[in-house]
C-alpha positions in Angstrom: -0.7 -12.1 -1.8 -3.7 -9.8 -2.2 -6.0 -9.2 0.8 -9.2 -11.2 0.5 -12.7 -9.8 1.0 -14.1 -12.2 3.5 -17.9 -12.6 3.8 -20.4 -15.2 4.8 -20.0 -17.2 1.6 -16.2 -17.7 1.8 -15.2 -17.1 5.5 -15.6 -20.6 6.8 -13.9 -22.2 3.8 -11.0 -19.8 4.0 -10.4 -20.7 7.7 -10.7 -24.4 7.0 -8.4 -24.5 4.0 -5.6 -22.3 5.3 -3.4 -22.9 8.4 -2.7 -19.3 9.1 -5.2 -16.5 8.6 -5.3 -12.9 9.9 -8.6 -11.2 9.8 -9.2 -7.4 9.9 -12.7 -6.4 11.0 -13.5 -3.0 9.7 -16.2 -0.7 8.3 -16.0 2.0 5.7 -17.2 4.8 8.1 -14.4 3.9 10.6 -11.5 6.3 10.1 -9.0 4.3 12.1 -10.0 1.2 10.1 -9.5 2.9 6.8 -6.2 4.3 8.0 -5.0 0.8 9.0 -5.8 -0.7 5.6 -2.5 0.2 3.9 -0.6 -1.3 6.9 -2.7 -4.5 6.6 -2.1 -4.7 2.8 1.7 -4.1 3.3 1.8 -6.9 5.8 0.0 -9.2 3.3 2.6 -8.4 0.7 5.5 -9.1 3.2 4.0 -12.4 4.4 2.7 -14.3 1.3 2.5 -17.5 3.3 -0.3 -16.1 5.5 -3.9 -15.4 4.2 -5.0 -11.9 5.0 -8.7 -11.2 4.9 -11.0 -8.3 5.7 -14.5 -8.5 7.0 -16.7 -5.5 6.5 -18.8 -5.4 9.6 -21.5 -3.4 7.9 -22.2 -5.9 5.1 -21.4 -9.1 7.1 -22.4 -8.4 10.7 -23.0 -12.1 11.4 -19.2 -12.9 11.3 -18.3 -10.1 13.7 -21.2 -11.1 16.0 -20.0 -14.7 16.0 -16.6 -13.7 17.1 -18.0 -11.1 19.5 -16.2 -8.2 17.8 -17.8 -5.2 19.6 -15.2 -2.6 18.6 -13.3 -1.9 15.4 -10.8 -1.9 14.1 -10.2 -5.5 15.2 -7.7 -8.1 14.3 -8.1 -11.8 14.8 -5.2 -14.2 14.3 -6.2 -17.7 13.4 -3.9 -20.7 13.2 -5.1 -24.2 12.4 -8.7 -23.0 12.8 -8.1 -21.7 16.3 -8.2 -18.0 17.2 -4.9 -17.4 19.1 -4.9 -13.6 19.4 -7.4 -10.8 19.2 -6.4 -7.1 19.0 -8.8 -4.3 19.2 -8.1 -0.6 18.4 -5.6 1.3 16.4 -2.3 -0.4 15.8 0.8 0.7 13.9 2.9 -1.3 11.5 5.7 -2.1 14.0 3.3 -3.5 16.5 1.4 -5.4 13.8 4.7 -6.9 12.6 5.4 -8.0 16.2 2.0 -9.7 16.4 2.7 -11.6 13.2 6.1 -12.7 14.5 4.6 -13.8 17.8 1.8 -15.7 15.9 4.4 -17.5 13.7 6.3 -18.6 16.8 3.3 -19.6 18.8 3.5 -23.2 20.0 0.3 -24.9 18.7 0.9 -28.1 20.7 -1.6 -27.2 23.4 -4.2 -26.3 20.8 -3.7 -29.6 18.9 -3.9 -31.5 22.2 -7.2 -29.7 23.0 -8.7 -30.7 19.6 -7.5 -34.2 20.1 -9.1 -34.4 23.5 -12.3 -33.1 22.1 -12.4 -35.7 19.4 -11.8 -38.5 22.0 -14.7 -37.1 24.2 -17.0 -37.0 21.2 -16.4 -40.7 20.3 
C-alpha cells in the first residue's frame, strides 16, 4: 500500500476509518526525516494491512500541535483510534520493524474497556 499524505482534510477520517495507522511526522528540511522516508515506505509495502501516513509539520502544523509533537522525526502508532506508542528521533529499519510487531501484538482490551467506561460515564 502506498504511503498517504495526511493533512487537516483527511487525517481524522483516516484515523476513524482504519483500525491500524502509523503516522510519520516530518518536514522537508529535516535530514533525518528525509532519510527515514525510504524505511517508512518499505514498511508500508511489507505491511499492506496497516495504513501508513505522513504529516508534513510545515504545511499542517495543527496536527503536530494537537499531538504535541515537538521534535521530528516522530512516529505515532494508532490502533482503534488510540495512540498506543510514540517514537521520537532517528530510527532504523530493524527497530521500526520491532515497533510494528509490538503494536500488532498489543493487547487492546484495556483501551476498549477505557472507551466503554467513558461511554457509560457520558450517558
